[in-house]
N, C-alpha and C positions, 0 to 999 in steps of 0.2 A: 477451316473446312477439312474435316477428318475422313478418315477412310470408311469408317462405319456408317458416317452421313451419306456419303456417296453410294455405298452399297444399299442403304435403305431406298434412297432415290432412284436408283436403277431399277430396284425392285419393283417398287410403287409405279414407275415409268412404264415398264414391260407389261406388269399384270393389270394396271389400271384398277387397282383393288387394294386397299390397305390391308384387309383381313388376309388375303392371299400372300402380299408381299410379306407380312410378318410371319406367315407359316414359312415361307420360303427363307426367310434369313434366320429362322428360329429365335425370334424375338416376339415379346408381347406387343399388341397393335398400339397401346398408348406409347410405348417407347418409339415405335416407328413414327406415329404421328407427331410427337413433341420433337424428334429429330428433324423431320421436315419443316416443321415450323420454324426451328432453330436456324436451318439452312436458309430458309427464305429470309429471315429477319437479316441474317449475315450478308446476303446477297442485295437486299433491299427490293425484292420483287418476288411476286407469288410464283410458283412452278407449277402448281396444278390448280385447275378449276373445279371446285368442289360442290356437289349437290347432293340431295338425298338419294339419288339413284344412280348418280355415275361421277366418276372422277376423269378428267381430262388433262393433258399437259397444256401449259399456256405457251405462247411464243418463246418466252425465256426458257421454260422446261425444255422444249425441243431444241434449243440452241445448246442448252447444258448438256443433254443426254449423250451424244458422241464424245464429248470431252471428259465426261465422267466415266464413260466405258473405256476410253484410252488411258485415263489416268490409273483406274484399276488394273488394266492389263498390265501398266507399267510397273506397278506394285506386284503383280504376281510374277512378272518376268525377272524382277529384282529378287524376289524372295527364291524364285526356283533356281536362279543362277548360284545363289549361296547353297541352298539346299542340294544342288546338283553336284556341285564340288565335294559335298559331304558323303552324299550317298547314292550317286549316280543320277542319271535324269529321272525326275519324277514331274507331277502334274498331270495335265490333261492336254488332248491335241484333237481339235475339231476338223474333220476332214469333209470335204464336200466333193461329190462324185456324180457322174452321170450314169443313169440307168442302162443296163444292158452293155457296159464297156467290157470289151475282151481285149483290147490292144494293150491294157495294164492287166496284169494278174492281181486283182485287188487283195484275194484271199492270201496268196503268197507274200504280198507286201505286209500285210497286217500280221500274218505268222512271224516273218523274219523281224519285223519291228518289235514285236511283242518278246520274242526270244531274247533279243538284245536289250530291251528296256522294259522288264516288267513293271516298273514302277509308274509307267505312264499308262492313263486310262484314254483310250481311245473312242471317240464319237464319230460314227459314219452317218453321213446323212445325203440324201438327194433333194433336189427343189423342184416344185411343180413348175417353176417359171424357167427351168432348165438352166443353161450357162449364165444368163442375165441374172437368175435369181442368186446363184453361186457367187457370182461377181460382187452383187449387192451385199451379200453376207460377208464377204471380205471387207468390203468398205466400212459395214456396220460392226465389224471385228466379232462377230456370231460364228465366224468361220476362221480358222488360222491358215488353211491352205486348202485348194481345189482343184479339181480336174475339170478343164472347161473346153468347149470348143469356140474358137475365136475366128474372126476374120482378118485380125492383125495381131501380132504379139507385141505391140506397142499400145500400151493404154495407160493413160496418165495415173499416177499414184499406184500402179501395181508392176510388179515383176513377173513374168512369164517365162518360163522355159519350154520351148516346143518339144513335144514327144514324136509327133507323126503328123503328116499333112494328108488329107484325104480328097479324091476327086469324086463328086458325086457323079452318078449316071442314072439312066432311066431303068427301071424294072417293070415289066409287064406280064401278065398271065402267059403261060406256054400257048395258048390258043388264041391269044390277042391277034388281030390283024397286022398290028406291027412287029409281031415276034420274029419274023424272017429278015427284018432290016438290021443292017449294020450301024446305021446312022439315022437320026430323026432331028428334025428342027423344031424349035419351041412353038413356032406358028402351027405345027401338025398337031401340037398337045393341047391347043387352046381350049378345046371343047371336051377334053378328057377330065373325068373327076379324079381329084388326087388324094392319097393318103399322106399325110405328113404329121410332124411333130408340133405342138402348140407354138404360139408366138413367144419367143424368148430364147429358143434353142437356135443355135447357130445353123444348123442344116436348113431350119425354115428361113432363117433371115436372109441366107444366101440364095435360096430358090426363089424367094418373094423378089429379091434385087435382081436377079437374072431376068425374070418375066417383066418387072417393072421397067428395066433399062430397054427391054424389047418392045416397048409400048403394048404389052400383052396382058390379059388379065387371065386367071385361072381359078379354078373351083376347088378348094379343099372340102372334100366331101366328109373325110373321117380324119380326126386328130386322135394320135395315140401318144402316150408319154414315154414309151420304151421304143427305140429305133429298130431294136432288134426284132420285134414282133411284126414290123412292116411286111416282110416278104409273105407271111401267111395270109395277111389281109389282102395283098395283091393277087396272090394264088386264088383266092376265093372269087375274084372277078369284080370286087367293090371298086376298084381304081388302080390307077398306076403311081408310081413313086419315084422321086428324084433322090437317091440315097448312096452313101459311100459303100463299098463292098462291105457286105455282111456275112460274117460266119453262118448265120441261119439261112442264107439263100439256098444253101446246098441240099437242104432238106425240103425246100419248097419248089412247086412248079412254076419257076418265074425265070424271065429271060432278061439279061442285062443288054442294053442298047446305048451306045454312046451319044451324047448330045452334039449337036453341029449349030454353032461353035461350042466347044466343051463348056460344062458348068464350071462355075467358081470354086477352087478348091477352098477348103477350110482347115484349120490347126487344131489338133489336141494338145492341150499345153498344160502345166501344172502351174498355178498362179498363187502369189502371196502379195502382201502389202510390201511395197518398197521401201517403207520405212516404218517402224523401226527395223533394226537388223532382226533376222529370224531368230527365235528361240531356239536353244539346244535341241528340243525336242522336233521343230520343224526342220531343222538342219539335218538331224539324224534321219528323218523320213526321206527327205530329198536325196540323200546319198545313198538310198537304197533303190531308188526309182529306176534307173537305168537298168538294174539287174533284173527287174520283173516285167519290163517291157517286151509284150509278145510282138514279134516283127513278121506277123502273118500276112500283112497288106489289109487287113480287114479291120473294121472299127470294132 
């Protein structure tokens, strides 16, 4: 089993199209096809189900895909380790982050990293499925490191370094009947429309669990992908929200109210796979994070 065979296999598995896979790997389609057939003969089983209109992974193909990615990553790390000794840290670094995050100065982090390691290409991305999607990206090895919101910093297969813990509380429009209260119970909010993040985001998971544990249901009237936009929606009177302290609240006509009992806190952390050991590029990024944490108490 050769490296080039694995590269062709991963490309076809991700593209589900031999023509696009050939273009992506800078090879001719016949070379990709013959390499996949040779790999299938070597393994003694089909990796793809082919028809005239579509290509799909077989069960064997689905089993091979994460192992092929892991093998290619290991080869890249070995090559980068040798290259790095000769010419400094090189290669690429795939970073997942959360939209609207201000507790970490991401622009400064990227600037400082690039000044120190100009040979590393950075790929920054968010995920529509929030922290769940970012954690899945780490497990699938499509991300190297990710800033995530988690309920616990103990997750099998992952190493998480906590950055800050946030305590969600209610925000309501300034003219809301509850605006003059210092505390409010969950039962009093059962009939209120909520604005929240989609399923998969930690803030949403925590709030759903809080109401479920209280044997209460709530209505999420509006879902938004950026938590920092929620105060403006609340100000407009669309609904209320349970969010951590947000820097954008200052410019919105909203009032924070504590929950009784308090909402469950959640933790912002930087996550990576627990094995193998982090690459030099990942280690270099992690070493800079403490210096770019903005400790203003807001997400």
